[in-house]
N, C-alpha and C positions, 0 to 999 in steps of 0.2 A: 505493500499499499504506499509506503514511503517513498517509492522509486516511482511509480504512477503520481502521485504528489507532488515528488521535482518538476516531473515531466511537464503534467500540468502547469506549475508555475511559472516554467519557462516559454510554454506557448503564452502564456497572460503576459511576460515580458515584454516577447516580440511584439503582442498587439497593442501594447502601451506604448512603446517606442513607435510602432507606425503611428499611434493616435498624436504623437508628437509631431511625426513628420506631417503629417494631414494639417495638423494645426499651423505647420511652416507654412505650408503652403496656402493656408487660408491667407495667413498675414501677407504673403509675397503677393496672392494674388489681390489682395484688397477685399477677400470676398464673405469678411466677418458678420457682415449683414446681408448676404444671399438668401439666406431664411428670414426674416424679419421677426420671425415669432417662433415659440419652443413650447412641447417638443416636434410639434406638427412643421411642415415648410408652406404657408401660404394657407392652411388649415388644410393640407394633403399629407398622407403618409409618402407618397409617391408625387415630390416637387412638380409643377407645372414645367414643360419647355419651351412655350411661345407666352409672348406676353396677351394673344387673345384670350388666354386662359384664365386671365385675370382679370377681364372686362365683364362689365353685364351683360347678360346673355335672357332674352326674353324666353318664355317659355320655357324655363330649364328649372329642373331638381337641383337645390343647395341643401346642404346639409349644415348643420349648426357647427361654427366656426371656421366653415370657409370664407377665403379672403378674397377680395376684389379690391382694383386700386380707381379710385375714383376723385378724379380731379386734383391729384398727385397727393391723394391721401388713402389711408388704406382701412378698409371698410369691412365688418366681421360680420358674417349671419349670425344673428340673434336666436334664430331657430329654424326646424326643418320645414322648409315651403316651395312651391312652385311658382316661378316668378310669373308675372304677367307681362304685359306688352312694354309696360313703364314700370323704372325702380321704385317700388315703395320703401319710403325712408323709413316706414315701422319696422321693417325686416331687418334693417341693420344699424350696427352701432360702430362709432369710430372704435379702431384699435388706439388704446390710449398710453402704452406703455413706453413709447416714443413716437416719431413723426417722422420716420425713415421710410419711404414708399417709392423704392427703386426697384425696377424688378431688371436683373442681367445674369441672362439662364447660366452661361460660365460659373460666376460667381454663387450663383444657386447650387449650381450640381456639386461644386469644391467642396462648397458648407456642408453640406446633403451627404457627402461622402465622409466627408471627417465626422458628423454623428454617428453614422452608420458603424463606422469602425470604431467608438467610443461606447456604441452599443455593444459590438461584438466582443471588444476585450472584456466586457462586464462578465462574457458567460465562463471562461477558463477560471476566474476567478471566484466565480458563484460555485464552481465545481470542486474546485481545490478546497474550500470553506468546508463544503459537507463533506468530503475526505478527510479532512482535518478532525473531525467530530470522530471517525474511527482510530486517531492517532492520539485522541485526548489524554489517554493512560500513560503514554510515553512520552508527548510532547504536549504539555498543555499550550504551551506561547502560540503553538503553532494554530489552534482553534481561536486563540483571540488576536494573535495576526490578521489571523485571515479576515475576521468578522471585522476589524480595525481597517483591511483594504476593501470590503465589500461597503462599507461604511462611507469609506475614502471616494471610492469611487461614486455613491451617491451624493457626496457633497461637490464634487466636481461635475456632475450631471446639471446640478442645482445651480452651482457657480455657472456654468455653462450659460445657461436661462438669464441669470442676472447678468450678463456680459450683454446679452442681445438685446435685453430689455432697456440695458442703461447705453447702448451704442457705442458698444466696446468701451467702457470707462478704462483708462490706463491702469488705475490702480487694481481694479478687478481681474484684469489679462494677467498682471504680474502675480498674484494669488493664485491665479487658474495654475501657471506654468510650474509655481513653486510647489503648490500641492501634489502635482504631477510627479514631481519629484522625490517627494514623501512617498506615493505610492510605488514610484522605482526599486525606493531605497528598501521599504519592507518587502518587496516580491523579491529583491535582491537577498536578503537575509534569510529570508524563507528558504529559497536556493542553496545558498550555501550552508544552512544549517541542516538541511534535510539530506546534504552528502552523507552516503555510505564510508567514506574514508577522504583523508584530508591530505596534501601535500605538505612531505617534510619541509618546513620554512624554519628559518629563524628569526629569535625577536630582538630588534634594538630598540630601544626606547625614544634615543634620538630619531632615528627613521620613522617611525611611527609617529612622535609627536609632530614632525613637521610635515609629515602626510597629511594630518589633521587639517593643522592651518594649511595647507596647499588645497585643501579639499572645500574648508569654508569659502577661502577666497574663489576657487572656481562657482561656489554657491553665489556670491558678492557679485563676481561677474556677468554671472546671467542673470540676476537680479537687476543690476545698472542696463546689461544690454536689452533687456526689455524696454525699459524709458526710451533707450536710444533709436529703438525700433519705432516704438510710439510716437516720437520727431519723425521719423523720416513719412510714418503714414499720413503726420499732419501735411508733410512738406508736400507730399504727393497730390492729397488733394488741392492745395494752393496753388501749388505752381506747374502739376501734370505728373504724370508717371515719372519720376526720375529727370525731369525737365528741370534740374536746379543741381548745383553746386555745393556738396558737403564741406568742401574746405574754407568756403567762406561763411556756411552758415551755423556749421557742426557745434551743438550746445557745451555746457563746460563738462556735463556728466558723460560725452561722448570720449574727452580728453583725460577725465579719469579712469573709464573704462581702459582706454589704450593703455595710460600709464602702468596699470595693474596688471595688466598684461606682462610688461615685460617681469615683473614679479613673481610671476604664475611661473615663467619659462624659467627662469632663475632658479626657483625653488624645485621644480619638478626636474630640472638639469642635475641639481645636487642629487636630489633623491636616488634617480637612476645610476650616477655614478657610486652612491653609498651601498646602494644595493648590489652592483656589481662589485665593488672593492671590497666586502665583507661576505660576497656569496650568500644575502640573505635568502634568494631562491626566488621573488616575487616576477615572475616570467612577464607577466602581466604589464610591467612598467614601461615594457616597449611599445605598446599600444597607446599608451599614456601620452609619451613624446609625439607618435605620431598623429595623436587627435590636436595636441598644443601646436603640429606644425601646420597642420590642414586649416587651425583656427586663425594662425598669423598669415598663411596665404590667401583665404576669403577672406580677413579683414583688411589686407594691403587691397586684393580687389575693390574692394566695396569704397574704399577711402582714395584711392587713387585714379581708377578708371570708372566712377559712377556706377557701382551697384550692376555687375554685371550679371545675366538672368542666372537666376539657383544660388546665387552666393550668399545670400541674405538668410534661407531657409537653411542650406548648408552650413551655416556658420553656429546656430542654434542648436539645431540637432547635433552636431557635433560636440558643442557643449556639454550636452545632455548624458551625451555617451560618454563623454570625458568623466564627469562627475560619477556617473555610475561605475565606471571601471576604477575611479579612485574610491569610493566606498566599499567595492567588493574586496579592493586590497588591505583597507582598513579591517574589514571582516577576518582576511587572511592574516594577517599581524596579531591581531587579538586572540585567536585561536592559538596561532606560535606563543603567546606568551600566556597562555592558560596552560597549553602542554608544558613549557618549562617549569610552568610554578608545579604543576601534578611530578613534575620528575624529581625535581628540587626536595618537594615536602617527602615524596619515596627515597 
């Protein structure tokens, strides 16, 4: 059962990362309001593909909650009814959560796919939570953390609704991202602690402490990065899609973000060299440096070449992969410390 639990958790981890990737694509394409309501999309389980589907139709069967666009405003069917030749205002009510009433089929379907992946990622989480009941006697924390993950996914879904209702409020987008990273961390913990065997790695206190600092800095970078992305989104709306110069308009948090990246690089190079010098056995640290190198390349491309296509979502996705690897190495270091303590006491 424990191996099945672990495999299911791995599937959940992959799907959660796919949701993060989809979310990055949503931000890159400006599709965050592609579905102006939640959890449906314009009142449909399968969203429209043409603006004609959102225009009033005479002699048409409307279901409660269906959305149409009237004079650049969203109108919601207040009940089930069949329309007459003229639109009866008593059958409709204005959508009051926000005033965004634009239909773009590309944006709609990008956002819809993002929501589908979010719903799909919840299935393996629900499955391994059920599995954890059978592991209660052996691993009580599996059930507790699994339940936390389910609740976390529920919170993410609710937060996704509030993000849409607020017309993409920056602080809510940041909380949305941080909560996704918390869910990733919990799933990684479940994956690691459900392993039947662990690698024989050495514990080094200085390595572990600096690693924790480096991981916290990565988290800070991600948070600041979401604020920089919000600035980019605002400039795209004001000046056209990347029809502006970031070198002349970049805000202060951009320069903080760029300066901290140097510290992140230096700390992780030191950790890599110490790992190799002391032969600690943390083989995944090569992946950390690969991720940081890709972060630098995409960051330079965005700044000096005006955001080439896909560099923005790649930058944030790589950052989330980076912090996931760092957290996993922290787990490995903690386990090596535990084993060392056992050996010392014996």
